GUSE-229581 format. One record per residue (C-alpha): residue in three letters; z, x, y. Coordinates in steps of 0.5 Angstrom, whole numbers, plus 500, padded with zeros to 3 digits. Example, Ala and Ser with C-alpha at 12.3 -4.5 7.8 and 13.67 -1.06 7.14 Angstrom:
BEGIN
ala516525491;ser514527498;
END
This chain:
BEGIN
met500500500;ser498503507;ala503504512;val504499518;pro501503524;val506503530;tyr503504537;pro500508539;glu497509532;phe491504531;his489503523;pro483500521;leu484493518;glu485492510;leu488487506;thr495490506;ala495488513;ala495481511;gly503481511;ser504483518;leu498479521;arg498472518;pro505470521;ala503473528;leu496469528;ala500463525;gly505464531;ala500463536;gly498456534;thr491456537;ala485453534;leu481459535;ser477461529;glu479469530;phe486467529;ala485467522;phe486473518;ala480472513;asn476472519;leu479478522;phe478482515;leu471480514;phe468482520;arg473488521;arg466492520;ala462488525;his467488530;his471495529;tyr478491529;arg484496529;trp491494529;ser498496531;thr505494532;trp510495537;arg517492537;gly515487532;met509485535;val502486533;leu496489537;val489488535;val483491538;gly476490537;gln469490540;gly463485541;tyr456485538;asp454488544;gly459494543;ala464492549;ala471494547;tyr477489548;ala484487546;met486481543;pro492478546;pro499481543;leu501477537;gly508475535;ala515473538;gly517479543;asp515482550;val508480551;gly509482558;gly511489556;ala505489550;ile499488555;pro500494559;leu500498553;leu493495551;glu490496557;arg492504557;tyr489504550;leu483501552;glu483506558;arg484512554;gln477509550;gly474510557;val473502558;arg475497563;pro481493559;val479486557;phe483481553;phe479477548;pro479471546;val485469550;pro487461548;glu487457554;ala494456553;cys496463554;leu492463561;ala498460565;gln503464562;trp501471561;phe494472565;ser495467571;pro491469578;pro491472582;gln493478578;trp488476573;ala481473573;ala479469567;val472467565;ala470462559;asp465465554;arg460459553;asp457462547;gln463464544;gly467457544;asp469454538;tyr466447536;leu472442534;tyr470436530;leu474430527;arg474431520;glu474423519;glu467423523;leu464429519;ala466426512;thr463419514;leu458420519;pro460413523;gly456409528;lys450410532;lys451417534;phe450420527;his444416526;lys440422525;arg445426521;arg445420516;asn438419516;arg437426513;leu443426508;glu440419506;lys433422505;phe436428501;leu440423496;arg433418496;glu429424494;glu433429490;gly440426489;ala439424482;gly441431480;tyr446433485;val453434484;tyr459436488;arg464441486;glu470445488;leu467453489;gly470456483;asp469463480;glu464460475;his460459482;arg460466485;glu454470482;gln450464484;cys453463491;leu452471492;gln444470490;leu444464495;ala447468500;ala442474499;gly436469499;trp438466505;cys438472509;glu431474506;ile428468510;arg433468516;cys436474518;ser432478523;leu433484527;glu432480533;arg439477531;pro443483528;ser449478527;thr445475521;tyr446481517;leu453482519;glu455475517;thr451475511;ala455481509;ala461478511;ala460472507;lys458476500;glu465479501;ala468473502;leu466470495;glu468477492;leu475476495;arg476469495;arg482469492;glu485475495;leu484472502;gly486465500;leu479461502;arg477455499;gly470452498;gly465447496;val458447492;val453443491;leu449443485;leu442441484;gly439442477;gly445446474;arg444451480;val448452486;arg444450492;ala449450498;phe456453499;cys461453504;leu468457505;gly474457510;glu481457510;glu487453514;leu487455521;thr493451523;ala497445520;asp492440522;thr485444523;phe481447517;val476453519;val469453516;his467461516;phe461460512;glu456455510;lys449457506;thr444452504;glu438454500;pro432453504;gly427447502;his432442501;glu432437507;gly439434508;leu442439504;ala446441510;gln449434511;val451433504;ile455440503;asn458438510;arg460431508;asp462432501;phe467438503;cys470434509;leu470428504;his473431498;ala477437500;leu480437507;gly483430507;gly490433509;tyr487435516;arg485432522;tyr480437525;val475442523;asn473448527;arg466450525;glu466456530;gln461458535;asp454458536;leu453465539;gly448463544;asp443461539;pro439455541;gly437452534;leu445453532;arg447450539;arg443444538;ala445443530;lys452444532;glu452439538;ser448434534;tyr455433530;his458431536;pro464435537;val471432539;arg471438544;leu469445545;val475450544;pro474455550;lys475463549;tyr477466555;arg475474557;val481476562;gln481482566;arg485485572;gly483481578;
END
């Protein structure tokens, strides 16, 4: 087991960090997807996450897809006001102007209030939050188009489809599906697609260790769609990954509906993460009528 790093030392994220990070992340009580351990761990290489501790608190630093460095707000119960300058000094030693991200809205007034601090919400990074009941039932006129696509799939291919909880017996076919999806959808213009696919594959391999839950849609005895996620708060589940085999119109609506219907009955909300500014992804996420967009703020000294 790796030693717990103490400030000013920062270590790369490993599975052994879960014991320290999970309670600190849960204590933040936010619906932001980055405040889930599996999210940080699976994207540790993409965002170069490193962590440390200071007086019982957890400190995390990383960088965006653009390479810009940042620090997450200090995590855990303790002297947040004392930890913030430590993170600023650490980033300054890396040669960058200190930025905190993602900062939940609830933290702004308490720790990052003006005029000392300037905060800007990053629209491309905001998480889409949905009512689980609506995703599971697609009610009313506003979901008419989503229901049409789902019904088209059921009408044309539904005779052979089965929904199941994702288990060890589905892993290899899910891995193959993720690889096939990337062959078609990944592109150098969107390098995040390669990183996201690599994270999805690792999530499948370490599903049990990370405490992830998922579902699959089988068609003709093979996995044609899967999803994976974890509990974020007591009333919110976050879906980290959802992959569907191309060529099946309405299949995305089926895996989304069935997972919410059969696996997430104890939750009020489903967080389906951000759109990263991709126009197609934004249209798709908005078409499910989120109850709100959970803002993520970038904060720096005013």
